[in-house]
C-alpha positions in Angstrom: 32.7 -177.5 -58.5 34.3 -176.0 -61.6 35.5 -172.5 -61.3 33.7 -171.7 -64.6 30.4 -172.4 -66.2 29.9 -175.1 -68.8 27.3 -175.3 -71.5 27.0 -179.1 -71.6 24.1 -179.2 -74.1 26.1 -177.3 -76.7 29.1 -179.5 -76.4 29.2 -183.3 -76.5 30.6 -183.7 -73.0 29.0 -186.4 -70.8 27.5 -184.8 -67.7 28.4 -187.9 -65.7 32.1 -187.3 -66.6 31.7 -183.7 -65.5 30.4 -184.7 -62.1 33.2 -187.3 -61.7 35.8 -184.6 -62.3 34.2 -182.1 -60.0 34.0 -184.7 -57.1 37.7 -185.7 -57.6 39.5 -184.9 -54.4 42.6 -183.9 -56.4 40.6 -181.5 -58.6 41.7 -178.4 -56.7 44.8 -179.9 -55.2 47.6 -177.4 -55.8 50.2 -180.0 -55.3 48.9 -182.4 -57.9 51.0 -182.9 -61.0 48.2 -183.0 -63.5 49.7 -180.4 -65.8 52.8 -181.6 -67.6 55.1 -179.2 -69.3 54.4 -178.6 -73.0 55.8 -181.5 -75.0 57.8 -180.2 -78.0 58.7 -183.6 -79.4 56.1 -182.8 -82.1 58.8 -180.7 -83.7 60.7 -183.8 -84.8 57.7 -185.3 -86.4 56.8 -182.0 -88.0 60.3 -181.6 -89.4 60.2 -185.2 -90.7 57.0 -184.5 -92.5 58.4 -181.2 -93.9 61.3 -183.1 -95.4 59.1 -185.7 -96.9 56.8 -183.1 -98.5 59.9 -181.2 -99.7 61.3 -184.3 -101.4 58.0 -185.0 -103.1 57.4 -181.4 -104.3 60.8 -180.9 -106.0 60.1 -183.5 -108.7 57.9 -181.2 -110.7 57.4 -177.6 -111.8 54.3 -176.1 -110.1 51.3 -175.2 -112.2 50.2 -172.2 -110.1 52.5 -169.3 -109.0 51.5 -165.8 -107.9 52.9 -162.9 -106.0 51.0 -161.0 -103.4 51.8 -157.9 -101.4 51.8 -158.7 -97.7 53.2 -155.5 -96.1 52.6 -152.4 -98.1 55.3 -150.2 -96.6 52.7 -147.7 -95.4 53.6 -145.8 -92.2 53.7 -148.3 -89.4 53.4 -151.3 -91.8 56.2 -153.6 -92.9 57.6 -153.9 -96.4 57.0 -157.5 -97.6 56.3 -159.4 -100.8 54.9 -162.9 -100.7 55.4 -165.5 -103.5 53.5 -168.7 -103.3 53.3 -171.8 -105.5 51.7 -175.2 -105.2 54.8 -176.4 -103.3 56.6 -173.6 -101.5 56.6 -170.0 -100.4 59.1 -167.1 -100.6 59.4 -163.7 -99.0 61.1 -160.6 -100.3 61.9 -158.5 -97.3 60.4 -159.1 -93.8 59.7 -155.9 -91.9 58.5 -155.7 -88.3 54.9 -157.0 -88.1 55.2 -159.5 -90.9 54.5 -162.6 -88.8 51.3 -161.0 -87.4 50.0 -160.3 -90.9 50.9 -163.8 -92.0 49.1 -165.3 -89.1 45.9 -163.3 -89.7 45.9 -164.0 -93.4 46.6 -167.7 -92.9 49.7 -167.7 -95.0 51.5 -171.1 -94.5 54.8 -170.3 -92.9 55.4 -174.0 -92.7 56.0 -173.9 -96.5 58.3 -170.8 -96.3 61.9 -171.7 -97.3 63.6 -168.6 -98.7 63.6 -165.0 -97.6 65.3 -162.4 -99.9 66.4 -159.1 -98.3 67.1 -156.0 -100.5 68.6 -153.7 -97.9 69.4 -154.5 -94.2 67.3 -151.8 -92.6 64.7 -152.3 -89.9 61.7 -151.8 -92.2 63.0 -154.8 -94.3 64.5 -157.0 -91.6 62.7 -156.2 -88.3 60.3 -159.1 -88.7 63.1 -161.8 -89.1 63.5 -162.6 -85.4 59.8 -163.1 -84.8 59.0 -165.0 -88.0 62.0 -167.3 -87.4 60.6 -168.2 -83.9 57.2 -168.9 -85.5 58.7 -171.0 -88.2 60.6 -173.0 -85.7 57.4 -173.7 -83.8 55.6 -175.1 -86.9 58.4 -177.5 -87.6 60.4 -175.8 -90.4 64.0 -177.2 -90.1 65.8 -174.6 -92.1 65.2 -171.2 -93.6 67.5 -169.7 -96.2 68.1 -166.0 -96.1 69.6 -164.2 -99.1 70.9 -160.6 -99.1 73.7 -158.2 -98.3 76.2 -158.6 -95.4 74.9 -158.3 -91.9 72.0 -160.7 -91.7 73.9 -163.6 -90.1 75.6 -161.2 -87.7 72.2 -159.8 -86.7 71.1 -163.2 -85.7 74.3 -163.8 -83.8 73.8 -160.5 -81.9 70.2 -161.4 -81.1 70.8 -165.0 -79.9 70.3 -164.0 -76.3 66.6 -163.4 -76.9 66.0 -165.2 -80.3 66.7 -168.8 -79.3 66.6 -171.0 -82.4 67.5 -174.5 -81.2 65.3 -176.3 -83.8 65.7 -174.0 -86.8 68.8 -173.6 -88.8 69.4 -170.1 -90.3 71.3 -170.5 -93.5 72.5 -167.1 -94.8 73.7 -166.7 -98.3 75.4 -163.3 -98.8 74.5 -162.3 -102.3 76.8 -160.9 -104.9 76.3 -159.7 -108.5 76.0 -162.5 -111.1 75.4 -165.1 -108.4 72.0 -166.8 -108.4 69.7 -169.1 -106.6 67.7 -171.8 -108.3 65.2 -174.4 -107.4 62.3 -176.2 -109.3 60.1 -173.0 -109.0 62.4 -170.0 -109.5 65.7 -168.9 -110.8 66.8 -165.7 -108.9 69.7 -163.7 -110.2 71.3 -161.3 -107.6 72.0 -157.8 -108.8 74.2 -155.7 -106.4 73.8 -152.0 -106.4 76.7 -150.0 -105.0 76.8 -146.5 -103.7 78.2 -143.9 -106.0 80.5 -141.8 -103.8 81.2 -138.2 -104.9 83.1 -137.4 -101.8 85.6 -140.0 -100.5 85.4 -138.3 -97.1 82.0 -140.0 -96.7 83.7 -143.4 -96.4 84.6 -143.3 -92.7 84.7 -145.6 -89.8 84.6 -142.9 -87.2 81.9 -144.8 -85.3 84.4 -147.1 -83.6 84.3 -148.2 -80.0 84.8 -144.7 -78.5 81.4 -143.5 -77.6 79.9 -147.0 -77.3 82.6 -148.3 -75.1 82.4 -145.3 -72.7 78.7 -146.2 -72.2 79.5 -149.9 -71.8 82.2 -149.2 -69.2 79.8 -147.0 -67.2 77.2 -149.7 -67.3 79.7 -152.3 -66.3 80.8 -150.4 -63.2 77.3 -149.6 -62.1 76.2 -153.2 -62.6 79.1 -154.4 -60.5 78.0 -152.1 -57.6 74.4 -153.4 -57.7 75.4 -157.1 -58.1 75.2 -158.0 -54.4 71.8 -156.4 -54.1 70.5 -158.3 -57.2 71.9 -161.6 -56.0 70.2 -161.4 -52.6 66.8 -160.6 -54.2 67.0 -163.3 -56.8 67.1 -165.9 -54.0 63.3 -165.7 -54.2 63.4 -167.4 -57.6 63.3 -170.8 -55.9 60.8 -172.3 -53.5 63.0 -175.3 -52.4 66.4 -175.8 -50.9 67.6 -177.6 -54.0 66.3 -174.7 -56.1 68.2 -172.2 -54.0 71.4 -174.2 -54.3 71.0 -174.4 -58.1 70.3 -170.6 -58.1 73.5 -170.0 -56.2 75.5 -172.1 -58.6 74.1 -170.2 -61.5 74.9 -166.9 -59.9 78.5 -168.0 -59.2 78.9 -168.9 -62.8 77.2 -165.7 -64.0 79.6 -163.7 -61.8 82.5 -165.0 -63.8 80.8 -164.6 -67.2 78.2 -161.9 -66.7 80.0 -159.1 -68.5 82.0 -161.0 -71.0 79.3 -160.7 -73.6 78.1 -157.2 -72.7 80.4 -155.3 -75.0 81.0 -155.4 -78.7 84.3 -153.6 -78.0 86.3 -153.4 -81.2 89.5 -153.6 -79.1 88.5 -157.2 -78.3 90.2 -159.4 -80.9 87.4 -162.1 -81.0 84.6 -159.5 -81.4 86.6 -157.5 -83.9 87.3 -160.6 -86.0 83.7 -161.6 -85.8 82.3 -158.4 -87.1 85.2 -156.9 -89.1 83.7 -158.1 -92.4 80.8 -155.7 -91.8 82.9 -152.6 -91.3 82.4 -150.4 -94.3 80.1 -152.8 -96.1 76.6 -152.3 -94.6 76.0 -148.9 -92.9 79.0 -147.0 -94.1 79.7 -148.2 -97.7 76.2 -149.5 -98.4 75.3 -152.5 -100.6 71.8 -153.1 -101.8 70.4 -156.2 -103.6 67.9 -156.3 -106.4 66.6 -159.6 -107.8 65.8 -160.7 -111.3 63.4 -163.6 -110.9 62.2 -166.0 -113.6 59.8 -168.9 -113.2 61.2 -172.2 -114.3 60.0 -173.4 -117.7 57.0 -175.7 -117.5 56.5 -178.3 -120.2 53.3 -178.1 -122.0 50.5 -180.4 -120.8 49.9 -183.7 -122.6 46.7 -183.6 -124.7 45.0 -187.0 -124.5 42.6 -185.9 -127.3 45.6 -185.4 -129.6 47.1 -188.8 -128.5 43.8 -190.6 -129.3 43.6 -188.8 -132.7 47.2 -189.9 -133.6 46.6 -193.5 -132.4 48.8 -193.5 -129.3 47.5 -196.3 -127.0 47.1 -196.0 -123.2 50.1 -197.1 -121.3 53.8 -196.3 -120.9 54.1 -194.5 -124.3 52.0 -191.6 -122.8 54.5 -191.2 -120.0 57.4 -191.0 -122.5 55.7 -188.4 -124.6 54.9 -186.4 -121.4 58.6 -186.6 -120.5 59.6 -185.1 -123.9 60.6 -188.3 -125.6 59.7 -189.5 -129.1 57.8 -192.8 -129.4 57.3 -195.3 -132.2 53.9 -196.9 -132.6 53.4 -200.6 -133.6 52.7 -199.5 -137.2 56.1 -197.7 -137.3 54.7 -194.2 -137.0 56.9 -191.8 -135.0 55.1 -189.4 -132.7 57.0 -186.4 -131.4 56.1 -184.7 -128.1 55.3 -181.4 -129.7 52.6 -183.1 -131.7 50.6 -184.1 -128.6 51.6 -181.5 -126.0 50.5 -177.9 -125.5 53.3 -175.3 -126.0 55.8 -175.0 -123.2 55.5 -172.1 -120.8 59.0 -170.5 -120.7 58.3 -168.8 -117.4 57.7 -165.0 -116.9 60.2 -162.6 -115.4 59.6 -160.3 -112.5 62.2 -157.9 -110.9 62.4 -156.8 -107.3 64.1 -153.3 -106.9 65.2 -151.3 -104.0 67.1 -148.0 -104.4 67.4 -146.4 -101.0 69.1 -143.1 -101.9 70.2 -141.1 -104.9 73.8 -142.4 -104.4 72.6 -145.8 -105.7 70.8 -144.4 -108.8 73.8 -144.6 -111.2 74.4 -148.2 -110.3 70.7 -149.0 -110.9 70.0 -147.1 -114.2 73.3 -148.2 -115.8 73.1 -151.9 -114.8 73.5 -154.0 -118.0 71.8 -157.1 -116.6 68.6 -155.2 -115.9 68.6 -153.7 -119.3 68.3 -157.1 -120.8 64.7 -157.3 -119.5 63.6 -153.8 -120.6 62.7 -152.6 -124.1 65.9 -154.0 -125.4 65.0 -157.6 -124.4 66.1 -160.1 -127.1 62.7 -161.9 -127.0 59.2 -161.5 -125.7 60.0 -164.2 -123.1 62.7 -162.0 -121.6 60.6 -158.9 -121.3 59.8 -158.2 -117.7 56.2 -158.8 -116.7 56.2 -157.1 -113.3 58.5 -154.8 -111.4 58.2 -154.6 -107.6 59.5 -151.3 -106.2 60.6 -151.1 -102.6 62.1 -147.7 -103.4 61.1 -144.7 -101.4 58.8 -142.0 -102.7 61.6 -139.4 -102.9 63.8 -141.5 -105.1 60.9 -142.7 -107.3 60.1 -139.1 -108.1 63.7 -138.5 -109.3 63.8 -137.9 -113.0 66.5 -140.6 -113.5 64.4 -143.2 -111.8 61.3 -142.1 -113.8 63.3 -142.6 -117.0 64.5 -146.0 -115.9 60.9 -147.1 -115.2 59.8 -145.9 -118.6 62.5 -148.1 -120.2 60.3 -151.2 -119.5 57.6 -152.2 -122.0 54.3 -150.4 -121.5 52.7 -153.7 -120.6 54.9 -154.2 -117.5 53.1 -153.7 -114.2 54.9 -151.6 -111.6 53.8 -152.5 -108.0 54.8 -149.9 -105.5 55.6 -150.9 -101.9 56.6 -147.8 -100.0 55.3 -145.0 -97.7 52.9 -143.7 -100.3 50.6 -146.6 -99.6 48.0 -146.3 -96.8 46.8 -149.9 -96.1 48.3 -151.3 -92.9 47.0 -154.8 -93.7 44.9 -156.0 -90.8 41.1 -156.2 -90.9 40.9 -158.3 -87.7 42.2 -155.5 -85.5 39.4 -153.3 -86.7 36.8 -156.1 -86.5 37.4 -156.6 -82.7 37.5 -152.9 -82.1 34.1 -152.4 -83.7 32.7 -155.0 -81.4 34.3 -153.6 -78.3 33.2 -150.1 -79.3 29.6 -151.2 -78.7 30.5 -151.9 -75.1 32.1 -148.5 -74.4 32.9 -146.1 -77.3 35.4 -144.0 -75.2 37.4 -146.8 -73.7 37.3 -148.7 -77.0 37.4 -145.9 -79.6 37.3 -146.7 -83.3 40.8 -146.7 -84.7 42.3 -143.7 -86.3 43.8 -145.7 -89.2 41.6 -145.1 -92.2 43.9 -146.3 -94.9 42.3 -149.7 -95.3 39.6 -149.9 -97.9 36.0 -150.1 -96.7 33.9 -152.7 -98.5 31.1 -150.2 -99.2 33.7 -148.0 -101.0 34.8 -150.8 -103.3 35.9 -149.5 -106.6 37.2 -146.3 -105.0 40.4 -147.8 -103.8 42.5 -146.1 -106.4 41.1 -142.8 -105.2 41.9 -143.6 -101.6 45.5 -144.6 -102.5 45.9 -141.8 -105.0 45.6 -141.8 -108.7 48.9 -142.4 -110.4 49.6 -140.6 -113.6 51.0 -143.9 -115.1 48.2 -146.4 -115.7 50.5 -149.3 -115.2 51.7 -148.3 -111.7 49.9 -150.0 -108.9 49.7 -148.6 -105.3 49.6 -151.7 -103.3 47.1 -152.8 -100.7 47.6 -155.9 -98.6 46.9 -159.0 -100.9 47.2 -157.0 -104.1 48.3 -159.9 -106.4 49.8 -160.7 -109.8 49.1 -164.2 -111.2 52.2 -165.4 -112.9 51.2 -168.9 -113.8 48.8 -169.3 -115.4 49.3 -165.8 -116.6 46.3 -163.8 -115.6 48.0 -160.6 -114.4 46.7 -158.2 -111.7 44.0 -159.3 -109.3 42.6 -157.3 -106.4 39.7 -159.5 -105.4 41.5 -160.8 -102.3 42.6 -157.3 -101.0 41.9 -156.6 -97.4 38.7 -154.7 -96.9 36.9 -153.5 -93.8 33.2 -154.4 -93.2 32.0 -152.3 -90.2 28.3 -153.0 -90.8 28.9 -156.7 -90.8 31.0 -156.6 -87.6 28.3 -154.7 -85.7 25.4 -156.9 -87.0 27.4 -160.0 -86.2 27.9 -158.8 -82.6 24.3 -157.7 -81.9 23.0 -161.0 -83.4 24.7 -163.1 -80.7 22.1 -164.4 -78.3 22.0 -162.3 -75.1 24.2 -159.5 -76.2 21.5 -156.7 -76.6 20.1 -157.6 -73.1 23.7 -157.7 -71.6 24.4 -154.3 -73.1 21.2 -152.8 -71.6 22.2 -154.2 -68.2 25.7 -152.7 -68.6 24.4 -149.3 -69.4 22.1 -149.3 -66.3 25.1 -150.2 -64.1 27.4 -147.6 -65.7 24.9 -144.8 -64.9 25.2 -145.6 -61.2 28.9 -146.4 -61.2 31.3 -144.4 -59.1 32.8 -141.4 -60.9 35.7 -139.1 -60.1 37.6 -141.6 -58.0 40.8 -139.6 -58.5 40.9 -135.8 -58.7 43.2 -135.8 -61.7 43.1 -136.2 -65.5 46.3 -138.2 -65.7 47.6 -140.7 -66.2 45.8 -142.1 -69.3 46.8 -145.6 -70.3 46.7 -147.0 -73.8 47.2 -150.8 -74.1 49.1 -151.4 -77.4 49.8 -155.1 -76.8 48.2 -157.5 -74.3 49.3 -160.9 -75.5 52.3 -163.0 -74.6 55.1 -164.7 -76.7 53.9 -164.0 -80.2 51.3 -161.7 -81.7 48.0 -162.9 -83.1 45.3 -161.1 -85.0 43.6 -159.9 -81.7 46.4 -159.4 -79.2 49.8 -157.9 -80.1 52.9 -158.5 -77.9 53.5 -156.3 -74.8 53.3 -152.6 -75.0 51.6 -149.9 -72.9 51.6 -146.1 -73.6 51.4 -144.1 -70.3 50.3 -140.5 -70.8 51.4 -138.6 -67.7 50.8 -135.1 -69.1 49.9 -133.1 -72.1 53.3 -133.6 -73.7 54.7 -136.4 -71.6 54.5 -140.1 -72.6 56.3 -143.1 -71.3 56.3 -146.4 -73.2 56.2 -149.5 -71.0 57.6 -152.5 -72.9 57.8 -152.5 -76.6 57.0 -155.7 -78.4 57.2 -156.2 -82.1 54.7 -154.0 -84.0 54.3 -151.4 -81.2 55.1 -148.5 -83.6 52.4 -149.8 -86.0 49.9 -150.1 -83.1 50.5 -146.4 -82.3 49.9 -145.4 -86.0 46.9 -147.6 -86.2 45.3 -146.2 -83.1 45.9 -142.5 -83.6 46.1 -142.3 -87.4 49.1 -141.2 -89.6 49.1 -137.5 -88.7 48.2 -137.6 -85.0 50.6 -140.4 -84.3 53.5 -138.0 -85.0 52.5 -135.9 -82.0 52.2 -139.0 -79.8 55.6 -140.4 -80.9 57.3 -137.0 -80.5 56.0 -136.8 -76.9 57.6 -140.1 -75.8 60.2 -139.1 -73.3 61.0 -142.5 -71.9 60.9 -146.2 -72.7 60.9 -148.8 -70.0 61.8 -152.5 -70.9 61.1 -155.0 -68.2 63.4 -157.8 -69.5 65.1 -159.0 -72.7 62.6 -161.6 -74.0 61.9 -160.5 -77.6 58.1 -160.0 -77.1 58.9 -157.1 -74.7 61.6 -155.2 -76.6 62.0 -156.1 -80.3 59.9 -153.1 -81.3 62.3 -150.5 -79.8 64.2 -149.8 -83.1 61.0 -149.2 -84.9 59.8 -146.8 -82.2 63.2 -144.9 -82.1 63.1 -144.5 -85.9 59.4 -143.5 -85.9 60.0 -140.9 -83.1 63.0 -139.5 -85.0 60.9 -139.0 -88.1 58.1 -137.5 -86.1 60.3 -134.9 -84.5 61.7 -134.0 -87.9 58.2 -133.8 -89.4 57.0 -131.5 -86.6 60.2 -129.4 -86.8 60.9 -130.1 -83.1 64.2 -130.1 -81.3 65.8 -133.5 -81.3 66.2 -135.0 -77.8 67.2 -138.6 -77.0 64.6 -140.7 -75.3 65.5 -142.1 -71.9 65.7 -145.9 -72.2 65.3 -147.8 -69.0 66.2 -151.5 -69.6 68.3 -154.4 -68.3 71.9 -153.8 -69.2 71.9 -157.1 -71.2 69.9 -155.3 -73.9 72.7 -152.8 -74.5 75.0 -155.0 -76.7 72.1 -155.6 -79.2 71.4 -151.9 -79.7 75.1 -151.2 -79.9 75.6 -153.8 -82.6 72.6 -152.5 -84.6 73.9 -148.9 -84.4 77.4 -149.7 -85.3 76.8 -152.0 -88.2 73.3 -151.4 -89.7 71.6 -148.1 -88.9 72.3 -145.1 -86.7 70.1 -145.3 -83.6 72.5 -144.6 -80.7 71.8 -140.8 -80.7 68.1 -141.6 -80.3 68.3 -142.8 -76.7 70.1 -142.4 -73.3 70.6 -145.7 -71.6 69.8 -146.2 -67.9 70.1 -149.6 -66.4 67.0 -150.9 -64.5 69.3 -152.1 -61.7 70.3 -148.5 -61.0 66.8 -147.8 -59.8 66.2 -150.7 -57.4 63.9 -149.7 -54.6 66.3 -151.3 -52.1 69.0 -148.7 -53.0 69.4 -146.5 -56.0 72.8 -146.5 -57.8 72.2 -143.2 -59.5 73.6 -140.2 -57.5 71.0 -137.9 -56.1 71.7 -135.0 -58.5 71.2 -137.2 -61.6 68.2 -138.9 -60.1 66.5 -135.6 -59.3 67.2 -134.3 -62.8 65.8 -137.5 -64.3 62.4 -137.5 -62.5 62.1 -133.8 -63.0 62.5 -134.2 -66.7 59.8 -136.9 -66.7 57.4 -135.0 -64.4 57.6 -137.8 -61.9 57.9 -137.8 -58.1 59.6 -141.2 -58.1 60.5 -144.2 -60.2 61.7 -147.5 -58.6 62.4 -151.0 -59.9 62.7 -154.5 -58.3 63.9 -157.8 -59.6 61.0 -160.2 -60.2 60.7 -164.0 -60.6 61.0 -164.7 -64.3 64.2 -164.9 -66.3 67.5 -163.4 -65.0 67.4 -159.6 -64.9 63.7 -159.3 -65.2 62.2 -156.2 -63.4 59.0 -154.7 -62.1 58.6 -151.0 -61.9 56.6 -148.4 -60.1 56.0 -144.8 -61.2 54.7 -142.0 -58.9 53.4 -139.1 -60.9 53.7 -135.5 -59.9 50.0 -135.6 -58.8 50.8 -138.5 -56.4 49.2 -141.3 -58.5 51.2 -144.5 -58.2 51.2 -147.1 -60.9 53.0 -150.5 -60.7 53.8 -152.8 -63.6 54.9 -156.4 -63.0 56.5 -157.2 -66.3 56.6 -161.0 -66.6 56.8 -162.8 -63.2 55.5 -165.4 -60.9 54.0 -164.1 -57.6 56.8 -162.0 -56.2 57.3 -160.6 -52.7 59.6 -157.9 -53.9 56.9 -156.7 -56.3 54.4 -156.5 -53.4 56.8 -154.3 -51.5 57.6 -152.2 -54.5 53.9 -151.6 -55.3 52.6 -151.1 -51.8 49.5 -148.8 -51.7 49.5 -148.5 -55.5 46.5 -146.8 -57.1 46.8 -149.2 -60.1 48.6 -152.5 -60.5 49.1 -153.8 -64.1 50.0 -157.4 -63.7 50.6 -160.2 -66.1 48.1 -163.1 -66.0 49.4 -165.4 -68.6 47.6 -168.6 -67.6 44.2 -169.6 -66.2 44.1 -171.1 -62.7 43.8 -174.5 -64.1 47.3 -174.3 -65.5 49.1 -173.3 -62.4 51.8 -175.9 -62.8 52.5 -174.8 -66.4 52.6 -171.2 -65.1 55.3 -172.2 -62.6 57.3 -174.1 -65.3 57.3 -171.0 -67.4 57.7 -168.6 -64.5 54.4 -166.7 -65.1 51.3 -166.0 -63.0 47.8 -167.3 -63.2 44.9 -164.9 -63.1 44.2 -165.6 -59.4 47.9 -165.3 -58.5 48.0 -161.9 -60.2 44.9 -160.7 -58.4 46.2 -161.9 -55.0 49.5 -159.9 -55.6 47.3 -156.8 -56.0 45.4 -157.5 -52.9 48.6 -158.1 -50.9 50.0 -154.8 -52.0 46.7 -153.1 -51.3 46.3 -151.8 -54.8 43.1 -149.9 -55.4 42.7 -151.3 -58.9 44.1 -154.2 -60.8 44.3 -154.6 -64.6 45.3 -158.0 -66.0 47.3 -158.3 -69.2 49.9 -160.5 -71.1 47.5 -163.3 -71.7 48.6 -166.5 -73.4 47.6 -166.5 -77.0 45.2 -169.4 -76.3 43.0 -166.7 -74.8 42.9 -164.6 -78.0 39.7 -162.8 -76.9 39.1 -163.5 -73.2 40.8 -165.2 -70.3 38.9 -167.6 -68.1 37.1 -165.7 -65.3 36.8 -167.0 -61.8 35.4 -165.9 -58.4 38.4 -163.8 -57.7 37.5 -161.3 -60.4 36.3 -158.7 -57.9 34.9 -155.2 -58.3 38.4 -153.7 -58.7 39.7 -156.1 -61.3 39.6 -155.5 -65.0 41.1 -157.1 -68.1 43.1 -155.3 -70.8 42.5 -155.4 -74.5 44.6 -154.0 -77.3 43.6 -150.5 -78.2 41.9 -150.0 -74.9 42.4 -146.4 -73.6 41.7 -145.9 -69.9 41.4 -142.7 -67.9 41.5 -142.9 -64.1 37.8 -142.4 -63.9 37.2 -145.4 -66.1 38.9 -147.9 -63.7 35.7 -148.5 -61.6 33.8 -149.2 -64.8 36.0 -152.0 -66.2 34.7 -154.9 -63.9 31.2 -154.2 -65.1 32.2 -155.1 -68.7 32.9 -158.8 -67.9 29.4 -160.2 -68.2 28.8 -158.6 -71.6 32.2 -159.6 -72.8 31.6 -163.2 -71.9 28.3 -163.1 -73.8 29.8 -161.3 -76.8 32.6 -163.8 -77.2 30.6 -166.8 -75.9 31.8 -169.2 -78.7 35.5 -168.5 -77.8 34.7 -168.7 -74.1 32.9 -172.0 -74.3 35.7 -173.5 -76.4 38.2 -172.6 -73.6 35.9 -174.2 -71.0 35.6 -177.3 -73.1 39.4 -177.6 -73.5 39.6 -177.3 -69.7 37.1 -180.2 -69.3 39.0 -182.4 -71.7 42.2 -181.6 -70.0 40.8 -182.7 -66.6 39.6 -185.9 -68.1 43.0 -186.7 -69.5 44.6 -185.8 -66.2 42.2 -187.9 -64.2 42.8 -190.9 -66.5 46.6 -190.4 -66.0 46.2 -190.3 -62.3 44.1 -193.5 -62.3 46.8 -195.3 -64.4 49.4 -194.1 -61.9 47.3 -195.4 -59.0 46.9 -198.7 -60.7 50.7 -199.0 -61.2 51.3 -198.2 -57.6 48.9 -200.9 -56.4 50.5 -203.5 -58.7 53.9 -202.6 -57.3 52.7 -203.0 -53.8 51.2 -206.4 -54.5 54.5 -207.5 -56.0 
């Protein structure tokens, strides 16, 4: 029978068909080929439809245009402004976490065509890789990115983990007096240049010296471990042909493996590729501001005026609407202005970013910007709104204050920087309020209190701080300005939290109160004090795969191994924001400062793209707490090193924030680190041991085990199919955290993508004799719950974002499953229904194949 329950009565599925499937002899046949790999041919059709819509929309000027704040720039939140019209969408800056907010707020990325960057720093560009992958998936054929030098090179450096085969990135490096124009906007580029008081600041001291030394060391160590890695990776294939293919790939990789590792400036090809960045981005500094004007919109044709003047129905109306004079049969000339409303010339808004006082002279003395201030030649040129991405420190500078006052008093100033508090997501809080009912300690309410509560509506200005200037607006997510028709500021769509509604909604679900009572009874008799230790404590920051959604972020686990010792295990996009959201703005500094090591399992973007944000957040936290600066130990595949080296050399300083250690140096089959360095390493981390192994996913994907000073052993799989090496690595673990991307029904798809099903993950834990198993890294189709089966035993739990587990909590987790299924019953039933429909399709395909075979035999 089905490995899951089915509520036939609530779904229009014929019970007869259900029985046919359950009796099918191939139903549980692991060798059957029911599941086909995901067909991505839909992209071609989506792109064709995109081009068709684009061609149609460019024929007229839209009647509705507004801007909304997406990312407020609050601590842990991206900086991002969203412009939408009837036809298309635009972004100004795209910080880390933008795609998750866009997904939650249902902003149509399929209509996004242009992204404007003010300054190529992580808080402005950290979301570009993720949002590009999402846009590719929804069928956008091309995205145009405008901004300073460095954007194209960033995509080039990230191409190993940001694979854009179906999306063209078109980068236009902006210069003063250049402009972009379409049927919605005309955007003039204003380049701000750093005012250097000391020529000695202009240096290129950060050449290949320190970076290349590190690269050479990694190169040599990697060569020593190559033979070990090759023998272990034979496990990546289950057939002789697969092994042969794997050997061919390895032979090829041995020739090419290290050619791309280094961005060595002594290499002519690499030097030529990036030499245009030297002295332009990080060292010299260029920043873009944008003067944006909506295209003029002709006044609407008034049919009432046409009738009054005797204009008959027909083609004459079209000519008048197009701005042409017409002559009536009686010889009377009708001019367009007689029958049309006044034209809308299009308001002006300006996007400004002044990152340091060095840029202030260039900003305040800019003659182009002055044309839209008090000295504007006409009312139509006076700026309606100014968007400030400028930091608090610079906005408080008297020169910046004076420049702001040079605009008309009617101009609205929208502030997007660290002075804001709203992090943008209500969905994260919503699910946490629900889970908090299940267990308030394992699912504590989030420490982020910067988002407005609905019952405090009207007090948002107090929460965000009262500004002494009435026309300055501290932004919340979805704070908006209506540009056409001109209606000005609107705050009705701002994100608000509704705790009372979330709790009532949960308790009103049929069966939840009873399930909660049963759970409480079980928890009172559950085993306590399984382990005589307070540590580790495990906080799940991201439990989803591939891309973030509003419920599950991409991979990230915070491992607390002592009072002042934290290890971050994987670091997907938005991990920094998750820490701030869980602990709150002040306490998060302590947590970040205590991160002593970061472990990255492999170089897929959903496991490491958040590293730069974490490094920068940790640096700021150490400074805020007045602590000694120490680099974090970064365990990662050596293939990640060139990306970080590129970013440090050409965009922002990060290399001093970490000490790189290749995962391959810690293989359990033979460490490459010498004993002295290894002993020093584990002592500094309060560990007894740390070991890695190669697992069955992409090349250079690793699993890891940590043994704490108290003897507790934790093993983490990273992404992998069932793997013998991982079983050996994690033998006798106290806790296994294993990916469970797919339900059992999708075993073939899991193999195609080199992931594990839930049962496969559980069986790995049983084989390594792990005391407890926690499943994570669920496909985003399981946004709330995975599909349960009979293998979910008394030692198996499932992970949620913002779930914090102590060792004593591990025996409790399996008891949560019944109440969770009841709480999220609608989602769970939907997943089951999809499984039923999938089996019906598969059975029909099998029947067709059988019929074809029979016909061939008769022929």
